[in-house]
C-alpha positions as CSV (number, residue, x, y, z in Angstrom):
1,X,18.0,-45.4,-46.0
2,X,14.8,-44.6,-44.2
3,X,13.5,-46.2,-41.0
4,X,9.9,-46.7,-40.1
5,X,9.7,-43.4,-38.3
6,X,11.6,-41.3,-40.8
7,X,10.1,-39.0,-43.4
8,X,11.6,-36.7,-45.9
9,X,12.3,-33.3,-44.2
10,X,10.6,-30.2,-45.5
11,X,13.8,-28.8,-46.7
12,X,16.6,-30.4,-48.7
13,X,15.0,-33.9,-48.4
14,X,16.5,-34.4,-44.9
15,X,15.1,-37.2,-42.9
16,X,13.1,-36.1,-39.8
17,X,13.2,-38.3,-36.8
18,X,9.8,-38.8,-35.1
19,X,9.5,-40.0,-31.6
20,X,8.2,-43.5,-31.1
21,X,4.6,-43.7,-30.0
22,X,5.4,-46.3,-27.3
23,X,8.4,-46.8,-25.1
24,X,9.7,-50.3,-25.7
25,X,10.9,-50.8,-22.1
26,X,7.8,-49.7,-20.2
27,X,5.1,-50.0,-22.7
28,X,3.9,-46.5,-21.9
29,X,3.3,-43.8,-24.5
30,X,6.3,-41.5,-25.3
31,X,4.4,-38.5,-23.9
32,X,3.6,-40.4,-20.6
33,X,7.3,-41.4,-20.3
34,X,8.4,-37.8,-20.9
35,X,6.0,-36.5,-18.2
36,X,7.1,-39.2,-15.7
37,X,10.7,-38.3,-16.4
38,X,10.0,-34.6,-16.0
39,X,8.1,-35.1,-12.7
40,X,10.9,-37.2,-11.3
41,X,13.4,-34.4,-12.3
42,X,11.2,-31.8,-10.5
43,X,11.0,-34.0,-7.4
44,X,14.8,-34.4,-7.5
45,X,15.3,-30.6,-7.7
46,X,12.9,-30.1,-4.7
47,X,14.9,-32.7,-2.7
48,X,18.1,-30.9,-3.5
49,X,16.6,-27.5,-2.6
50,X,15.3,-28.9,0.7
51,X,18.7,-30.3,1.6
52,X,20.3,-26.9,0.9
53,X,17.8,-25.3,3.2
54,X,16.1,-23.1,0.6
55,X,12.7,-23.7,2.2
56,X,13.8,-23.0,5.8
57,X,12.4,-19.9,7.5
58,X,9.7,-19.1,4.9
59,X,7.0,-16.7,6.0
60,X,4.0,-18.6,7.4
61,X,6.1,-21.7,8.3
62,X,4.3,-23.7,11.1
63,X,1.1,-21.7,10.6
64,X,-2.1,-23.4,9.3
65,X,-3.3,-22.5,5.9
66,X,-6.2,-20.2,6.2
67,X,-9.5,-21.5,4.9
68,X,-10.9,-19.3,2.1
69,X,-14.4,-20.1,3.3
70,X,-17.4,-21.2,1.4
71,X,-18.0,-17.9,-0.5
72,X,-15.6,-16.9,-3.1
73,X,-14.4,-13.3,-2.6
74,X,-12.8,-12.0,-5.8
75,X,-10.9,-9.4,-3.7
76,X,-9.4,-11.9,-1.3
77,X,-5.8,-11.2,-2.5
78,X,-6.2,-7.4,-2.0
79,X,-7.4,-8.0,1.6
80,X,-4.5,-10.4,2.2
81,X,-2.0,-7.9,0.8
82,X,-3.4,-5.1,3.0
83,X,-3.2,-7.4,6.0
84,X,0.3,-8.7,5.3
85,X,1.9,-5.4,4.3
86,X,0.1,-3.5,7.1
87,X,-1.3,-1.0,4.6
88,X,-3.7,1.5,6.1
89,X,-6.6,2.4,3.9
90,X,-7.8,5.7,5.2
91,X,-10.5,8.0,3.9
92,X,-8.9,10.9,2.0
93,X,-9.6,13.4,4.8
94,X,-7.9,11.4,7.4
95,X,-5.0,10.4,5.1
96,X,-4.4,14.1,4.3
97,X,-4.4,15.0,8.0
98,X,-1.8,12.3,8.7
99,X,0.3,13.4,5.8
100,X,0.1,17.1,6.9
101,X,1.4,16.1,10.4
102,X,4.3,14.3,8.8
103,X,5.0,16.8,6.0
104,X,7.7,18.8,7.8
105,X,9.8,15.7,8.5
106,X,9.4,14.6,4.9
107,X,10.4,18.0,3.6
108,X,13.5,18.0,5.9
109,X,14.8,14.8,4.1
110,X,14.8,16.8,0.8
111,X,18.0,18.6,-0.1
112,X,16.9,20.8,-3.0
113,X,14.5,23.8,-2.8
114,X,12.9,23.0,-6.1
115,X,12.0,19.6,-4.8
116,X,10.5,21.1,-1.7
117,X,8.4,23.5,-3.7
118,X,7.2,20.6,-5.9
119,X,6.3,18.5,-2.9
120,X,4.3,21.4,-1.3
121,X,2.5,22.1,-4.6
122,X,1.6,18.5,-5.0
123,X,0.3,18.4,-1.4
124,X,-1.8,21.5,-2.0
125,X,-3.2,20.1,-5.2
126,X,-4.3,16.9,-3.5
127,X,-5.9,18.8,-0.6
128,X,-7.9,20.9,-3.1
129,X,-8.9,17.8,-5.1
130,X,-10.0,16.0,-2.0
131,X,-12.2,19.0,-1.0
132,X,-13.9,18.9,-4.4
133,X,-14.7,15.2,-4.1
134,X,-18.1,14.2,-2.6
135,X,-17.1,10.7,-1.5
136,X,-18.6,10.8,1.9
137,X,-16.7,10.2,5.1
138,X,-15.3,13.0,7.3
139,X,-14.9,16.5,5.7
140,X,-11.5,17.6,4.5
141,X,-10.4,20.2,7.0
142,X,-6.6,20.0,6.2
143,X,-5.4,23.4,5.3
144,X,-3.2,24.0,2.2
145,X,0.3,25.2,2.9
146,X,1.7,28.5,1.7
147,X,4.7,27.6,-0.4
148,X,7.0,30.5,0.1
149,X,6.7,30.7,4.0
150,X,7.1,26.9,4.1
151,X,10.3,27.1,2.0
152,X,11.7,29.8,4.3
153,X,10.9,27.5,7.4
154,X,12.5,24.6,5.6
155,X,15.7,26.7,4.9
156,X,15.8,27.7,8.6
157,X,15.4,24.1,9.8
158,X,18.1,23.0,7.3
159,X,20.5,25.7,8.4
160,X,20.0,24.8,12.1
161,X,20.6,21.1,11.3
162,X,23.8,21.9,9.4
163,X,25.1,24.2,12.2
164,X,24.3,21.5,14.8
165,X,26.2,18.9,12.8
166,X,29.2,21.3,12.5
167,X,29.1,21.9,16.3
168,X,29.2,18.1,16.9
169,X,32.0,17.7,14.4
170,X,34.0,20.5,16.1
171,X,33.5,19.0,19.5
172,X,34.7,15.6,18.3
173,X,37.5,16.8,16.0
174,X,38.6,20.3,17.2
175,X,41.6,20.5,14.9
176,X,39.5,20.1,11.8
177,X,37.1,22.9,12.8
178,X,39.9,25.5,12.9
179,X,41.2,25.0,9.4
180,X,38.7,25.5,6.6
181,X,39.0,23.7,3.3
182,X,40.2,26.7,1.4
183,X,43.0,27.2,3.9
184,X,44.3,23.7,4.0
185,X,46.9,24.3,1.3
186,X,48.7,26.9,3.4
């Protein structure tokens, strides 16, 4: 038996139920009723989330929304990202000087000699590449680093750090400093 909104299905002659074009209760179209139902569901989800406190302590809370101005700037989001994340956009010469000043500390956080060599070679490559570029700005005066002497200096700093840690451990736990791991079984 077929109703007014049923047709034979594409396969096996099954009836396909079509949605009514108008809602009998409200007189609205079925699409409008579906949209109204969906928007009320979304509003309900927002109310529940607000009651749970999901929107409390969001960044920018209590601050006015900044006006984008009359002119449209296609790079506005990059500028906001730089401002929000406190990213410093330095010319290559200045960025390399800053990196050179912090390089020893960064190398000291590395534990493998091959990684130290790779880091130094990458730094030297970027210094040489920046010297070749003619982008304007201050000249690149950052020197390259000699890899082998830098690795030796890294090893010495690492050995000094390890010895200092052992001395601190020996001062805190004197009984553990006397017995080495290979003698603990005796």
